[in-house]
N, CA, C and O of each residue as an XYZ file, in Angstrom:
476
protein
N      -1.427    -16.218    -16.447
C      -0.591    -15.564    -15.450
C      -0.747    -14.050    -15.593
O      -0.769    -13.520    -16.704
N      -0.853    -13.377    -14.478
C      -1.016    -11.926    -14.472
C       0.350    -11.272    -14.624
O       1.308    -11.652    -13.952
N       0.430    -10.287    -15.513
C       1.676     -9.541    -15.674
C       1.513     -8.179    -15.026
O       0.471     -7.536    -15.157
N       2.533     -7.753    -14.340
C       2.494     -6.470    -13.665
C       3.476     -5.525    -14.338
O       4.570     -5.927    -14.732
N       3.076     -4.270    -14.466
C       3.937     -3.234    -15.022
C       4.980     -2.898    -13.967
O       4.672     -2.249    -12.968
N       6.214     -3.340    -14.187
C       7.260     -3.184    -13.184
C       7.499     -1.759    -12.750
O       7.570     -1.484    -11.552
N       7.626     -0.844    -13.695
C       7.957      0.523    -13.307
C       6.818      1.178    -12.533
O       7.071      1.913    -11.579
N       5.584      0.929    -12.917
C       4.448      1.491    -12.179
C       4.391      0.904    -10.779
O       4.178      1.627     -9.805
N       4.579     -0.394    -10.678
C       4.566     -1.055     -9.375
C       5.699     -0.529     -8.491
O       5.514     -0.313     -7.293
N       6.863     -0.326     -9.091
C       7.994      0.228     -8.345
C       7.680      1.622     -7.826
O       7.974      1.941     -6.673
N       7.087      2.448     -8.670
C       6.731      3.812     -8.243
C       5.705      3.774     -7.110
O       5.785      4.559     -6.165
N       4.748      2.862     -7.210
C       3.719      2.758     -6.169
C       4.339      2.374     -4.835
O       4.094      3.031     -3.823
N       5.142      1.313     -4.827
C       5.749      0.875     -3.569
C       6.740      1.907     -3.032
O       6.846      2.094     -1.820
N       7.457      2.570     -3.918
C       8.378      3.621     -3.485
C       7.613      4.762     -2.823
O       8.024      5.273     -1.782
N       6.504      5.157     -3.429
C       5.683      6.230     -2.854
C       5.116      5.818     -1.499
O       5.022      6.640     -0.588
N       4.741      4.557     -1.367
C       4.147      4.075     -0.116
C       5.177      3.824      0.983
O       4.814      3.577      2.133
N       6.456      3.887      0.630
C       7.495      3.566      1.611
C       7.700      4.660      2.659
O       8.355      4.430      3.676
N       7.151      5.830      2.418
C       7.351      6.949      3.339
C       6.123      7.157      4.226
O       5.005      7.222      3.714
N       6.308      7.262      5.542
C       5.152      7.416      6.439
C       4.367      8.712      6.219
O       3.148      8.729      6.392
N       5.042      9.785      5.845
C       4.320     11.038      5.585
C       3.417     10.885      4.371
O       2.283     11.364      4.374
N       3.913     10.222      3.336
C       3.087     10.021      2.135
C       1.904      9.108      2.438
O       0.802      9.330      1.937
N       2.128      8.079      3.260
C       1.001      7.217      3.641
C      -0.033      8.010      4.434
O      -1.237      7.813      4.267
N       0.439      8.904      5.293
C      -0.488      9.738      6.071
C      -1.258     10.698      5.162
O      -2.442     10.949      5.389
N      -0.602     11.229      4.144
C      -1.297     12.094      3.182
C      -2.399     11.314      2.470
O      -3.508     11.819      2.293
N      -2.094     10.090      2.066
C      -3.107      9.250      1.408
C      -4.267      8.959      2.356
O      -5.427      8.968      1.944
N      -3.956      8.705      3.614
C      -5.016      8.433      4.596
C      -5.922      9.647      4.765
O      -7.139      9.505      4.886
N      -5.336     10.826      4.774
C      -6.165     12.044      4.871
C      -7.062     12.178      3.653
O      -8.233     12.538      3.779
N      -6.520     11.890      2.474
C      -7.330     12.008      1.256
C      -8.416     10.946      1.205
O      -9.474     11.164      0.613
N      -8.165      9.805      1.817
C      -9.199      8.771      1.861
C     -10.394      9.268      2.665
O     -11.545      9.024      2.304
N     -10.112      9.959      3.744
C     -11.182     10.457      4.603
C     -11.844     11.716      4.081
O     -13.043     11.915      4.280
N     -11.080     12.569      3.416
C     -11.600     13.855      2.936
C     -11.087     14.109      1.526
O     -10.158     14.894      1.338
N     -11.667     13.471      0.560
C     -11.225     13.599     -0.825
C     -11.440     15.024     -1.324
O     -12.443     15.659     -0.996
N     -10.502     15.520     -2.113
C     -10.645     16.839     -2.706
C     -10.143     17.967     -1.833
O     -10.604     19.101     -1.963
N      -9.204     17.679     -0.942
C      -8.646     18.719     -0.076
C      -7.689     19.611     -0.856
O      -6.992     19.154     -1.762
N      -7.666     20.878     -0.494
C      -6.655     21.769     -1.068
C      -5.303     21.377     -0.477
O      -5.231     20.758      0.585
N      -4.246     21.743     -1.174
C      -2.911     21.383     -0.695
C      -2.648     21.998      0.677
O      -2.068     21.342      1.543
N      -3.058     23.230      0.884
C      -2.817     23.858      2.195
C      -3.612     23.158      3.302
O      -3.102     22.984      4.408
N      -4.858     22.754      3.015
C      -5.641     22.011      4.011
C      -5.027     20.639      4.278
O      -4.992     20.171      5.415
N      -4.551     20.013      3.224
C      -3.928     18.699      3.345
C      -2.651     18.786      4.177
O      -2.361     17.885      4.964
N      -1.891     19.862      4.008
C      -0.605     20.022      4.687
C      -0.744     20.468      6.133
O       0.175     20.276      6.930
N      -1.865     21.053      6.481
C      -2.037     21.714      7.787
C      -1.591     20.871      8.993
O      -0.849     21.396      9.823
N      -1.990     19.606      9.144
C      -1.626     18.893     10.383
C      -0.188     18.365     10.425
O       0.229     17.808     11.441
N       0.565     18.530      9.353
C       1.907     17.940      9.307
C       2.961     18.929      9.797
O       2.892     20.118      9.484
N       3.937     18.442     10.564
C       4.974     19.323     11.116
C       6.126     19.566     10.138
O       7.278     19.695     10.551
N       5.816     19.626      8.855
C       6.837     19.891      7.836
C       6.378     21.086      7.002
O       5.216     21.489      7.047
N       7.313     21.634      6.246
C       7.006     22.823      5.453
C       6.101     22.483      4.269
O       6.000     21.329      3.853
N       5.453     23.508      3.744
C       4.611     23.327      2.560
C       5.427     22.825      1.366
O       4.946     21.960      0.634
N       6.658     23.342      1.138
C       7.467     22.786      0.043
C       7.764     21.287      0.218
O       7.817     20.545     -0.763
N       7.955     20.850      1.464
C       8.186     19.419      1.708
C       6.940     18.615      1.355
O       7.037     17.547      0.750
N       5.769     19.127      1.734
C       4.512     18.455      1.385
C       4.356     18.405     -0.130
O       3.915     17.394     -0.677
N       4.716     19.488     -0.804
C       4.622     19.528     -2.270
C       5.503     18.445     -2.899
O       5.103     17.804     -3.870
N       6.697     18.245     -2.345
C       7.583     17.199     -2.868
C       6.968     15.817     -2.652
O       7.031     14.959     -3.532
N       6.376     15.610     -1.483
C       5.700     14.336     -1.226
C       4.542     14.144     -2.208
O       4.340     13.046     -2.728
N       3.792     15.200     -2.457
C       2.673     15.109     -3.404
C       3.163     14.853     -4.822
O       2.485     14.179     -5.599
N       4.342     15.388     -5.171
C       4.919     15.102     -6.489
C       5.193     13.609     -6.643
O       4.903     13.022     -7.686
N       5.752     13.001     -5.600
C       6.037     11.557     -5.639
C       4.732     10.773     -5.761
O       4.637      9.838     -6.556
N       3.729     11.156     -4.973
C       2.432     10.472     -5.028
C       1.766     10.662     -6.387
O       1.134      9.741     -6.903
N       1.905     11.843     -6.963
C       1.339     12.103     -8.295
C       2.065     11.294     -9.360
O       1.431     10.719    -10.245
N       3.405     11.247     -9.279
C       4.185     10.466    -10.246
C       3.817      8.991    -10.194
O       3.860      8.299    -11.211
N       3.460      8.514     -9.018
C       3.040      7.118     -8.857
C       1.588      6.918     -9.273
O       1.113      5.785     -9.352
N       0.883      8.010     -9.538
C      -0.515      7.913     -9.943
C      -1.476      7.746     -8.780
O      -2.666      7.511     -8.991
N      -0.982      7.863     -7.562
C      -1.824      7.664     -6.381
C      -2.666      8.894     -6.046
O      -3.682      8.791     -5.359
N      -2.241     10.040     -6.529
C      -2.937     11.303     -6.270
C      -3.081     12.059     -7.585
O      -2.150     12.119     -8.387
N      -4.249     12.627     -7.789
C      -4.447     13.530     -8.929
C      -4.704     14.921     -8.375
O      -5.306     15.086     -7.314
N      -4.240     15.907     -9.110
C      -4.421     17.300     -8.693
C      -5.255     18.024     -9.731
O      -5.136     17.779    -10.932
N      -6.091     18.910     -9.251
C      -6.871     19.749    -10.164
C      -6.834     21.177     -9.639
O      -6.846     21.418     -8.432
N      -6.789     22.112    -10.577
C      -6.683     23.517    -10.203
C      -7.974     24.231    -10.544
O      -8.485     24.130    -11.659
N      -8.492     24.952     -9.569
C      -9.676     25.771     -9.785
C      -9.335     27.159     -9.238
O      -9.253     27.360     -8.027
N      -9.143     28.092    -10.137
C      -8.676     29.410     -9.721
C      -7.263     29.297     -9.195
O      -6.373     28.806     -9.889
N      -7.054     29.751     -7.974
C      -5.724     29.662     -7.360
C      -5.589     28.453     -6.447
O      -4.522     28.225     -5.877
N      -6.642     27.687     -6.303
C      -6.644     26.551     -5.380
C      -6.375     25.250     -6.127
O      -7.034     24.935     -7.118
N      -5.398     24.506     -5.633
C      -5.095     23.184     -6.176
C      -5.620     22.152     -5.183
O      -5.240     22.145     -4.012
N      -6.498     21.283     -5.672
C      -7.074     20.226     -4.834
C      -6.477     18.881     -5.213
O      -6.071     18.664     -6.355
N      -6.430     17.990     -4.247
C      -5.882     16.648     -4.458
C      -6.965     15.607     -4.231
O      -7.824     15.747     -3.360
N      -6.898     14.568     -5.038
C      -7.831     13.446     -4.909
C      -7.034     12.144     -4.936
O      -5.999     12.028     -5.592
N      -7.554     11.190     -4.207
C      -6.959      9.864     -4.157
C      -7.346      9.088     -5.407
O      -8.504      9.112     -5.825
N      -6.376      8.398     -6.006
C      -6.632      7.517     -7.141
C      -6.242      6.100     -6.715
O      -5.071      5.834     -6.445
N      -7.202      5.207     -6.657
C      -6.968      3.867     -6.107
C      -6.369      2.879     -7.106
O      -5.911      1.812     -6.698
N      -6.357      3.199     -8.388
C      -5.904      2.229     -9.392
C      -4.511      1.658     -9.128
O      -4.362      0.436     -9.110
N      -3.481      2.491     -8.921
C      -2.154      1.914     -8.662
C      -2.126      1.056     -7.397
O      -1.399      0.065     -7.330
N      -2.914      1.440     -6.404
C      -2.979      0.670     -5.165
C      -3.603     -0.702     -5.433
O      -3.176     -1.705     -4.862
N      -4.607     -0.741     -6.297
C      -5.249     -2.013     -6.639
C      -4.269     -2.936     -7.347
O      -4.268     -4.144     -7.107
N      -3.432     -2.374     -8.221
C      -2.418     -3.192     -8.885
C      -1.423     -3.744     -7.864
O      -1.044     -4.913     -7.932
N      -1.004     -2.904     -6.921
C      -0.077     -3.353     -5.878
C      -0.721     -4.438     -5.016
O      -0.067     -5.413     -4.647
N      -1.998     -4.265     -4.699
C      -2.711     -5.274     -3.905
C      -2.795     -6.600     -4.667
O      -2.674     -7.668     -4.067
N      -2.998     -6.535     -5.971
C      -3.013     -7.751     -6.782
C      -1.673     -8.463     -6.737
O      -1.612     -9.689     -6.638
N      -0.608     -7.693     -6.810
C       0.735     -8.262     -6.749
C       0.968     -8.908     -5.385
O       1.496    -10.017     -5.303
N       0.576     -8.218     -4.319
C       0.735     -8.756     -2.969
C      -0.128     -9.994     -2.746
O       0.291    -10.929     -2.064
N      -1.333    -10.003     -3.319
C      -2.243    -11.144     -3.150
C      -1.634    -12.416     -3.715
O      -1.829    -13.503     -3.172
N      -0.894    -12.274     -4.809
C      -0.237    -13.435     -5.410
C       0.725    -14.069     -4.406
O       0.758    -15.292     -4.265
N       1.492    -13.259     -3.720
C       2.443    -13.784     -2.745
C       1.755    -14.208     -1.460
O       2.237    -15.099     -0.761
N       0.650    -13.587     -1.151
C      -0.126    -14.031      0.014
C      -0.614    -15.458     -0.213
O      -0.541    -16.289      0.692
N      -1.112    -15.749     -1.416
C      -1.557    -17.116     -1.725
C      -0.396    -18.094     -1.600
O      -0.547    -19.173     -1.028
N       0.765    -17.715     -2.136
C       1.947    -18.569     -2.075
C       2.295    -18.901     -0.623
O       2.468    -20.068     -0.273
N       2.397    -17.864      0.221
C       2.795    -18.095      1.603
C       1.704    -18.785      2.408
O       2.010    -19.549      3.324
N       0.459    -18.538      2.092
C      -0.637    -19.235      2.769
C      -0.550    -20.726      2.478
O      -0.710    -21.548      3.380
N      -0.296    -21.077      1.221
C      -0.163    -22.491      0.858
C       1.028    -23.121      1.571
O       0.929    -24.233      2.091
N       2.147    -22.414      1.595
C       3.348    -22.947      2.254
C       3.113    -23.136      3.758
O       3.482    -24.167      4.320
N       2.513    -22.163      4.390
C       2.269    -22.268      5.829
C       1.228    -23.335      6.148
O       1.333    -24.011      7.172
N       0.227    -23.494      5.289
C      -0.753    -24.570      5.480
C      -0.079    -25.931      5.367
O      -0.384    -26.841      6.138
N       0.840    -26.078      4.405
C       1.566    -27.338      4.244
C       2.450    -27.606      5.466
O       2.533    -28.741      5.934
N       3.103    -26.574      5.975
C       3.926    -26.725      7.172
C       3.073    -27.134      8.368
O       3.462    -28.011      9.139
N       1.917    -26.505      8.522
C       1.009    -26.848      9.619
C       0.557    -28.303      9.514
O       0.507    -29.011     10.520
N       0.230    -28.751      8.310
C      -0.199    -30.140      8.114
C       0.930    -31.107      8.469
O       0.692    -32.137      9.100
N       2.157    -30.775      8.066
C       3.298    -31.633      8.370
C       3.540    -31.689      9.883
O       3.779    -32.764     10.434
N       3.477    -30.546     10.547
C       3.687    -30.521     11.998
C       2.589    -31.279     12.738
O       2.866    -31.968     13.720
N       1.356    -31.159     12.279
C       0.253    -31.911     12.891
C       0.445    -33.407     12.705
O       0.181    -34.186     13.621
N       0.904    -33.816     11.522
C       1.152    -35.239     11.264
C       2.266    -35.754     12.169
O       2.159    -36.852     12.714
N       3.327    -34.981     12.333
C       4.422    -35.382     13.216
C       3.947    -35.465     14.666
O       4.330    -36.375     15.401
N       3.123    -34.521     15.063
C       2.598    -34.516     16.430
C       1.738    -35.760     16.661
O       1.831    -36.391     17.715
N       0.910    -36.112     15.693
C       0.061    -37.297     15.823
C       0.908    -38.558     15.879
O       0.618    -39.462     16.663
N       1.965    -38.632     15.048
C       2.863    -39.788     15.080
C       3.533    -39.908     16.449
O       3.648    -41.004     16.997
N       3.971    -38.784     16.991
C       4.626    -38.782     18.296
C       3.640    -39.195     19.388
O       4.005    -39.932     20.304
N       2.396    -38.727     19.300
C       1.375    -39.092     20.288
C       1.082    -40.586     20.237
O       0.896    -41.218     21.277
N       1.042    -41.152     19.039
C       0.793    -42.594     18.888
C       1.953    -43.378     19.488
O       1.733    -44.360     20.197
N       3.190    -42.957     19.213
C       4.365    -43.651     19.750
C       4.418    -43.546     21.276
O       4.843    -44.483     21.951
N       3.990    -42.412     21.812
C       3.986    -42.230     23.269
C       2.985    -43.157     23.945
O       3.191    -43.562     25.089
N       1.912    -43.493     23.255
C       0.885    -44.365     23.829
C       1.311    -45.824     23.802
O       0.772    -46.643     24.545
N       2.260    -46.149     22.961
C       2.692    -47.547     22.839
C       3.669    -47.919     23.905
O       4.133    -49.058     23.948
């Protein structure tokens, strides 16, 4: 059985719960290594607000920052996302099995009803 680090998983899902943070991650996926000012440019919020969002993403391990001179660049880190995907996959298998069983039961009932209708 796979064990998941609860606090890390909680931080990941908490960070992903905000649409602005998800949009920041999407930008980094497309253009890795953006400076904070470049990353913040298309958003209608202040730079301090973006910094707070980046703090949450960094605390969750989803973003790493590096400083070169006066420029701070951000990079996407996929590891926490992979752990979250593993956790979700476990429940996807569970629900897929349950829904497949429900479909089989409904098909069996439909076939029984069709047979009775023909009699």
